[in-house]
C-alpha positions in Angstrom: -0.1 0.0 0.1 1.1 3.6 -0.7 1.2 6.2 2.0 2.6 9.9 2.4 5.2 10.2 5.1 6.6 13.6 6.7 8.9 13.9 9.7 10.7 16.9 11.5 14.1 17.8 10.4 15.7 16.3 13.3 14.5 13.0 12.7 17.7 11.3 11.3 16.7 9.0 8.3 19.0 8.4 5.3 16.5 5.9 3.4 13.1 7.9 3.1 13.0 11.4 1.9 10.8 13.9 4.0 7.4 14.5 2.4 7.5 11.5 0.1 5.4 8.5 -0.8 6.4 5.1 0.1 5.3 1.6 -0.3 4.7 -0.6 2.7 3.0 -3.8 3.6 -0.6 -4.1 4.0 -1.7 -4.0 7.5 1.2 -2.3 8.8 1.5 -0.5 11.9 3.1 2.7 12.7 5.8 0.5 14.8 6.3 -1.6 11.3 6.7 1.8 9.5 9.6 3.0 12.0 11.3 -0.4 11.5 11.0 -0.3 7.9 12.6 3.3 7.6 15.4 2.1 10.1 14.4 4.1 13.2 16.1 2.0 16.0 13.8 0.2 18.5 15.4 2.1 21.3 14.5 5.5 19.5 10.9 4.7 18.5 9.4 5.2 22.0 10.2 9.0 21.6 8.5 9.4 18.4 4.9 11.0 18.4 3.1 9.7 15.4 0.2 11.1 13.6 -2.2 9.5 11.0 -4.1 12.1 8.8 -3.5 14.7 11.6 -4.6 12.7 14.4 -2.3 11.6 17.1 -2.1 7.7 17.5 -0.4 5.0 19.1 2.7 3.2 17.9 0.4 0.1 17.4 -2.0 1.8 15.1 -2.7 0.4 11.7 -1.9 2.3 8.6 -4.4 2.3 5.6 -3.7 2.9 2.1 -3.1 6.7 1.1 -2.7 7.7 4.7 -0.6 10.5 5.5 1.7 10.0 8.5 3.4 12.6 10.4 6.3 11.7 12.9 7.5 14.2 15.3 10.1 14.3 18.2 9.1 16.0 21.5 11.1 19.2 22.1 12.3 20.5 25.4 14.4 23.3 26.6 14.8 25.8 29.3 
């Protein structure tokens, strides 16, 4: 299935360009997507995923033509 993926610039990924369309397996979850784009398991827990603008959990299933956005929390002081 085909999805649109976007992520913040600080998310390091050399395999998938930001704001691009990719093909992933049917019935994939956000967790599957993160593994597919080579985000280390230990870093996956810090990512805040959205599907079509709605915040979701890492176990949420992705559907064909979904827009998946990945964000990292930002802190400072």
